[in-house]
OpenMM code with the backbone's topology and positions (N, CA, C; nanometers):
from openmm import Vec3, app, unit

residues = "MET HIS ARG ASN ARG ASN VAL CYS PRO THR HIS PRO GLY GLU LEU LEU ARG GLU ASP VAL ILE HIS ALA THR GLY LYS SER LYS ALA GLU ILE ALA ARG MET LEU GLY ILE SER ARG GLN HIS LEU HIS ASP LEU LEU ALA GLU ARG LYS PRO VAL SER PRO GLN VAL ALA VAL ARG LEU ALA LYS LEU PHE GLY ASN GLU PRO LEU PHE TRP ILE ARG MET GLN GLY ALA TYR ASP ALA TRP HIS ALA CYS ARG ASN VAL ASP VAL SER GLY VAL PRO THR LEU ILE VAL ALA GLU".split()
positions = [
    Vec3(-2.0663, 0.1861, 1.3217),
    Vec3(-2.0395, 0.1221, 1.1957),
    Vec3(-2.0259, -0.0281, 1.2189),
    Vec3(-2.0944, -0.1064, 1.1397),
    Vec3(-2.0894, -0.2520, 1.1527),
    Vec3(-2.0041, -0.3121, 1.0426),
    Vec3(-1.9256, -0.4096, 1.0825),
    Vec3(-1.8401, -0.4820, 0.9888),
    Vec3(-1.9147, -0.5948, 0.9228),
    Vec3(-1.8825, -0.6239, 0.8010),
    Vec3(-1.9356, -0.7406, 0.7329),
    Vec3(-1.8615, -0.8620, 0.7882),
    Vec3(-1.9331, -0.9495, 0.8569),
    Vec3(-1.8705, -1.0652, 0.9217),
    Vec3(-1.8148, -1.1670, 0.8216),
    Vec3(-1.8499, -1.1530, 0.6952),
    Vec3(-1.7992, -1.2443, 0.5936),
    Vec3(-1.6666, -1.1983, 0.5340),
    Vec3(-1.6236, -1.0785, 0.5705),
    Vec3(-1.4980, -1.0233, 0.5188),
    Vec3(-1.3921, -1.0322, 0.6282),
    Vec3(-1.2807, -1.0928, 0.5932),
    Vec3(-1.1714, -1.1098, 0.6884),
    Vec3(-1.1152, -0.9735, 0.7300),
    Vec3(-1.0957, -0.9521, 0.8611),
    Vec3(-1.0304, -0.8284, 0.9051),
    Vec3(-0.8874, -0.8201, 0.8500),
    Vec3(-0.8373, -0.7019, 0.8398),
    Vec3(-0.7027, -0.6793, 0.7871),
    Vec3(-0.5971, -0.7322, 0.8841),
    Vec3(-0.5011, -0.8042, 0.8304),
    Vec3(-0.3854, -0.8475, 0.9088),
    Vec3(-0.2990, -0.7229, 0.9312),
    Vec3(-0.2419, -0.7063, 1.0507),
    Vec3(-0.1559, -0.5890, 1.0740),
    Vec3(-0.0412, -0.5770, 0.9740),
    Vec3(0.0080, -0.6898, 0.9272),
    Vec3(0.1161, -0.6860, 0.8279),
    Vec3(0.0743, -0.6172, 0.6997),
    Vec3(-0.0521, -0.6342, 0.6602),
    Vec3(-0.1002, -0.5672, 0.5391),
    Vec3(-0.1007, -0.4165, 0.5584),
    Vec3(-0.1467, -0.3710, 0.6735),
    Vec3(-0.1477, -0.2271, 0.7023),
    Vec3(-0.0055, -0.1721, 0.7006),
    Vec3(0.0861, -0.2445, 0.7658),
    Vec3(0.2260, -0.2015, 0.7666),
    Vec3(0.2824, -0.1970, 0.6252),
    Vec3(0.2575, -0.3015, 0.5485),
    Vec3(0.3129, -0.3153, 0.4129),
    Vec3(0.2563, -0.2120, 0.3165),
    Vec3(0.1242, -0.1950, 0.3190),
    Vec3(0.0577, -0.1119, 0.2191),
    Vec3(0.0551, 0.0367, 0.2527),
    Vec3(0.0536, 0.0711, 0.3799),
    Vec3(0.0349, 0.2113, 0.4181),
    Vec3(0.1445, 0.2680, 0.5072),
    Vec3(0.1692, 0.2035, 0.6179),
    Vec3(0.2521, 0.2642, 0.7230),
    Vec3(0.3984, 0.2780, 0.6815),
    Vec3(0.4608, 0.1680, 0.6429),
    Vec3(0.6040, 0.1736, 0.6105),
    Vec3(0.6283, 0.2638, 0.4901),
    Vec3(0.5446, 0.2512, 0.3899),
    Vec3(0.5588, 0.3358, 0.2702),
    Vec3(0.5552, 0.4850, 0.3074),
    Vec3(0.4655, 0.5205, 0.3996),
    Vec3(0.4496, 0.6612, 0.4380),
    Vec3(0.5726, 0.7165, 0.5111),
    Vec3(0.6525, 0.6295, 0.5708),
    Vec3(0.7703, 0.6776, 0.6437),
    Vec3(0.8843, 0.7161, 0.5508),
    Vec3(0.8852, 0.6587, 0.4295),
    Vec3(0.9962, 0.6829, 0.3383),
    Vec3(1.1212, 0.6055, 0.3753),
    Vec3(1.1109, 0.5172, 0.4710),
    Vec3(1.2255, 0.4374, 0.5156),
    Vec3(1.2194, 0.2991, 0.4520),
    Vec3(1.3344, 0.2355, 0.4441),
    Vec3(1.3394, 0.0997, 0.3891),
    Vec3(1.2919, 0.0005, 0.4952),
    Vec3(1.2568, -0.1175, 0.4482),
    Vec3(1.2149, -0.2227, 0.5414),
    Vec3(1.3299, -0.2597, 0.6349),
    Vec3(1.4509, -0.2592, 0.5831),
    Vec3(1.5674, -0.2902, 0.6663),
    Vec3(1.5831, -0.1861, 0.7772),
    Vec3(1.5620, -0.0594, 0.7444),
    Vec3(1.5703, 0.0468, 0.8458),
    Vec3(1.4614, 0.0290, 0.9520),
    Vec3(1.3403, -0.0026, 0.9063),
    Vec3(1.2287, -0.0218, 1.0002),
    Vec3(1.2590, -0.1392, 1.0926),
    Vec3(1.3072, -0.2496, 1.0366),
    Vec3(1.3417, -0.3667, 1.1187),
    Vec3(1.4472, -0.3295, 1.2223),
    Vec3(1.5486, -0.2572, 1.1794),
    Vec3(1.6549, -0.2151, 1.2715),
    Vec3(1.5993, -0.1262, 1.3828),
    Vec3(1.5152, -0.0308, 1.3463),
    Vec3(1.4566, 0.0586, 1.4471),
    Vec3(1.3673, -0.0181, 1.5448),
    Vec3(1.2996, -0.1209, 1.4955),
    Vec3(1.2133, -0.2019, 1.5817),
    Vec3(1.2935, -0.2983, 1.6690),
    Vec3(1.4172, -0.3251, 1.6303),
    Vec3(1.4987, -0.4214, 1.7044),
    Vec3(1.4598, -0.5650, 1.6738),
    Vec3(1.4101, -0.5887, 1.5505),
    Vec3(1.3769, -0.7242, 1.5071),
    Vec3(1.4542, -0.7534, 1.3789),
    Vec3(1.4636, -0.8799, 1.3443),
    Vec3(1.5367, -0.9151, 1.2225),
    Vec3(1.4572, -0.8738, 1.0990),
    Vec3(1.5291, -0.8576, 0.9889),
    Vec3(1.4618, -0.8269, 0.8619),
    Vec3(1.3682, -0.9408, 0.8237),
    Vec3(1.4104, -1.0646, 0.8533),
    Vec3(1.3264, -1.1805, 0.8217),
    Vec3(1.1966, -1.1770, 0.9028),
    Vec3(1.2056, -1.1398, 1.0302),
    Vec3(1.0850, -1.1305, 1.1138),
    Vec3(0.9896, -1.0257, 1.0556),
    Vec3(1.0428, -0.9105, 1.0198),
    Vec3(0.9587, -0.8065, 0.9600),
    Vec3(0.9003, -0.8554, 0.8280),
    Vec3(0.9818, -0.9202, 0.7464),
    Vec3(0.9340, -0.9729, 0.6183),
    Vec3(0.8181, -1.0707, 0.6408),
    Vec3(0.8313, -1.1583, 0.7411),
    Vec3(0.7249, -1.2543, 0.7717),
    Vec3(0.5978, -1.1850, 0.8196),
    Vec3(0.6114, -1.0766, 0.8951),
    Vec3(0.4935, -0.9977, 0.9371),
    Vec3(0.4259, -0.9351, 0.8154),
    Vec3(0.5065, -0.8744, 0.7296),
    Vec3(0.4522, -0.8062, 0.6123),
    Vec3(0.3871, -0.9039, 0.5143),
    Vec3(0.4385, -1.0268, 0.5108),
    Vec3(0.3820, -1.1307, 0.4238),
    Vec3(0.2656, -1.2025, 0.4916),
    Vec3(0.2314, -1.1600, 0.6121),
    Vec3(0.1192, -1.2150, 0.6894),
    Vec3(0.1409, -1.3611, 0.7260),
    Vec3(0.2687, -1.3992, 0.7406),
    Vec3(0.3027, -1.5353, 0.7826),
    Vec3(0.3234, -1.5448, 0.9331),
    Vec3(0.3436, -1.4303, 0.9971),
    Vec3(0.3605, -1.4263, 1.1424),
    Vec3(0.2607, -1.3277, 1.2007),
    Vec3(0.2142, -1.3570, 1.3213),
    Vec3(0.1268, -1.2606, 1.3889),
    Vec3(0.2100, -1.1527, 1.4580),
    Vec3(0.1449, -1.0430, 1.4894),
    Vec3(0.2081, -0.9390, 1.5709),
    Vec3(0.1957, -0.9840, 1.7164),
    Vec3(0.3085, -1.0149, 1.7771),
    Vec3(0.3100, -1.0561, 1.9176),
    Vec3(0.2949, -0.9326, 2.0063),
    Vec3(0.2600, -0.9520, 2.1339),
    Vec3(0.2539, -0.8365, 2.2245),
    Vec3(0.3864, -0.7596, 2.2312),
    Vec3(0.4988, -0.8314, 2.2256),
    Vec3(0.6295, -0.7656, 2.2313),
    Vec3(0.6517, -0.6780, 2.1078),
    Vec3(0.6164, -0.7296, 1.9923),
    Vec3(0.6316, -0.6504, 1.8697),
    Vec3(0.5296, -0.5378, 1.8681),
    Vec3(0.4104, -0.5603, 1.9211),
    Vec3(0.3086, -0.4545, 1.9282),
    Vec3(0.3602, -0.3351, 2.0076),
    Vec3(0.4305, -0.3616, 2.1161),
    Vec3(0.4882, -0.2531, 2.1973),
    Vec3(0.5920, -0.1766, 2.1152),
    Vec3(0.6729, -0.2478, 2.0395),
    Vec3(0.7753, -0.1842, 1.9561),
    Vec3(0.7122, -0.1020, 1.8435),
    Vec3(0.6097, -0.1596, 1.7777),
    Vec3(0.5403, -0.0874, 1.6710),
    Vec3(0.4749, 0.0397, 1.7258),
    Vec3(0.4120, 0.0284, 1.8414),
    Vec3(0.3448, 0.1442, 1.9015),
    Vec3(0.4435, 0.2555, 1.9330),
    Vec3(0.5585, 0.2196, 1.9844),
    Vec3(0.6609, 0.3200, 2.0153),
    Vec3(0.7104, 0.3861, 1.8871),
    Vec3(0.7404, 0.3048, 1.7854),
    Vec3(0.7958, 0.3576, 1.6613),
    Vec3(0.6968, 0.4470, 1.5878),
    Vec3(0.5701, 0.4071, 1.5845),
    Vec3(0.4722, 0.4799, 1.5051),
    Vec3(0.3817, 0.5710, 1.5874),
    Vec3(0.4085, 0.5826, 1.7175),
    Vec3(0.3383, 0.6802, 1.8006),
    Vec3(0.1925, 0.6474, 1.8286),
    Vec3(0.1621, 0.5189, 1.8397),
    Vec3(0.0257, 0.4831, 1.8780),
    Vec3(0.0303, 0.3886, 1.9972),
    Vec3(-0.0723, 0.3102, 2.0179),
    Vec3(-0.0813, 0.2243, 2.1357),
    Vec3(-0.0607, 0.0774, 2.0994),
    Vec3(0.0014, -0.0002, 2.1882),
    Vec3(0.0166, -0.1436, 2.1631),
    Vec3(-0.1176, -0.2127, 2.1383),
    Vec3(-0.2218, -0.1706, 2.2087),
    Vec3(-0.3519, -0.2346, 2.1914),
    Vec3(-0.4071, -0.2183, 2.0502),
    Vec3(-0.3683, -0.1133, 1.9810),
    Vec3(-0.4095, -0.0986, 1.8413),
    Vec3(-0.3655, -0.2204, 1.7611),
    Vec3(-0.2389, -0.2566, 1.7744),
    Vec3(-0.1817, -0.3689, 1.7004),
    Vec3(-0.2339, -0.5020, 1.7522),
    Vec3(-0.2471, -0.5141, 1.8837),
    Vec3(-0.2952, -0.6387, 1.9440),
    Vec3(-0.4411, -0.6642, 1.9060),
    Vec3(-0.5237, -0.5608, 1.9097),
    Vec3(-0.6643, -0.5775, 1.8717),
    Vec3(-0.6783, -0.6124, 1.7234),
    Vec3(-0.5974, -0.5501, 1.6419),
    Vec3(-0.6019, -0.5792, 1.4992),
    Vec3(-0.5644, -0.7249, 1.4734),
    Vec3(-0.4583, -0.7717, 1.5386),
    Vec3(-0.4165, -0.9113, 1.5245),
    Vec3(-0.5233, -1.0040, 1.5816),
    Vec3(-0.5807, -0.9672, 1.6962),
    Vec3(-0.6843, -1.0493, 1.7590),
    Vec3(-0.8077, -1.0646, 1.6717),
    Vec3(-0.8490, -0.9571, 1.6064),
    Vec3(-0.9650, -0.9628, 1.5174),
    Vec3(-0.9368, -1.0565, 1.4004),
    Vec3(-0.8176, -1.0472, 1.3461),
    Vec3(-0.7780, -1.1335, 1.2343),
    Vec3(-0.7761, -1.2798, 1.2786),
    Vec3(-0.7134, -1.3069, 1.3931),
    Vec3(-0.7028, -1.4442, 1.4433),
    Vec3(-0.8396, -1.5023, 1.4774),
    Vec3(-0.9248, -1.4226, 1.5431),
    Vec3(-1.0573, -1.4706, 1.5828),
    Vec3(-1.1427, -1.5031, 1.4606),
    Vec3(-1.1348, -1.4204, 1.3575),
    Vec3(-1.2119, -1.4446, 1.2351),
    Vec3(-1.1761, -1.5812, 1.1769),
    Vec3(-1.0453, -1.6094, 1.1701),
    Vec3(-1.0012, -1.7377, 1.1157),
    Vec3(-1.0388, -1.8535, 1.2085),
    Vec3(-1.0256, -1.8351, 1.3383),
    Vec3(-1.0596, -1.9406, 1.4337),
    Vec3(-1.2082, -1.9766, 1.4251),
    Vec3(-1.2936, -1.8767, 1.4096),
    Vec3(-1.4377, -1.9020, 1.3997),
    Vec3(-1.4714, -1.9872, 1.2779),
    Vec3(-1.3880, -1.9841, 1.1786),
    Vec3(-1.4132, -2.0609, 1.0568),
    Vec3(-1.3428, -2.1962, 1.0559),
    Vec3(-1.2450, -2.2150, 1.1448),
    Vec3(-1.1643, -2.3361, 1.1408),
    Vec3(-1.1764, -2.4278, 1.2621),
    Vec3(-1.2282, -2.3772, 1.3730),
    Vec3(-1.2366, -2.4572, 1.4946),
    Vec3(-1.3746, -2.5223, 1.5021),
    Vec3(-1.3762, -2.6535, 1.5191),
    Vec3(-1.5017, -2.7275, 1.5308),
    Vec3(-1.5523, -2.7173, 1.6748),
    Vec3(-1.6613, -2.6470, 1.6939),
    Vec3(-1.7209, -2.6314, 1.8273),
    Vec3(-1.8534, -2.7065, 1.8383),
    Vec3(-1.8788, -2.7963, 1.7437),
    Vec3(-2.0070, -2.8677, 1.7423),
    Vec3(-2.0295, -2.9496, 1.8686),
    Vec3(-1.9233, -2.9925, 1.9350),
    Vec3(-1.9386, -3.0710, 2.0580),
    Vec3(-1.9343, -2.9878, 2.1844),
    Vec3(-1.9264, -2.8583, 2.1721),
    Vec3(-1.9175, -2.7706, 2.2900),
    Vec3(-2.0552, -2.7125, 2.3184),
    Vec3(-2.1094, -2.7374, 2.4391),
    Vec3(-2.2403, -2.6824, 2.4708),
    Vec3(-2.2309, -2.5337, 2.5025),
    Vec3(-2.3454, -2.4668, 2.4988),
    Vec3(-2.3532, -2.3270, 2.5391),
    Vec3(-2.4229, -2.3232, 2.6748),
    Vec3(-2.3568, -2.2659, 2.7731),
    Vec3(-2.4135, -2.2559, 2.9076),
    Vec3(-2.4830, -2.1212, 2.9240),
    Vec3(-2.5936, -2.1231, 2.9915),
    Vec3(-2.6620, -2.0009, 3.0284),
    Vec3(-2.6314, -1.9756, 3.1752),
    Vec3(-2.5638, -1.8662, 3.2029),
    Vec3(-2.5232, -1.8338, 3.3394),
    Vec3(-2.6291, -1.7438, 3.4021),
    Vec3(-2.6786, -1.7836, 3.5181),
    Vec3(-2.7807, -1.7035, 3.5880),
    Vec3(-2.7188, -1.5763, 3.6392),
    Vec3(-2.7963, -1.4711, 3.6330),
    Vec3(-2.7465, -1.3406, 3.6815),
    Vec3(-2.7845, -1.3176, 3.8231),
] * unit.nanometer
topology = app.Topology()
chain = topology.addChain("A")
for resn in residues:
    res = topology.addResidue(resn, chain)
    for name in ("N", "CA", "C"):
        topology.addAtom(name, app.Element.getBySymbol(name[0]), res)
């Protein structure tokens, strides 16, 4: 399956906000407490104002029974998409490396 490169990948906070936390039936305060992060930190993640750090990815993976790389890759895809649109690389050459 190929992604449309013109569509921004989902921020992990959106997935948490729209699907994951709701499915648990727990409050955001409870989730923050279980993760060992402040309610404000969780709120900033859910509002897509903060990225999922590797440390938080490990906590999310433990709490929701998946892998840290799931969260890290999701955040990386989101960050890379934005960087490709905002970083000026016009002065950077492309090297061809001999095999």
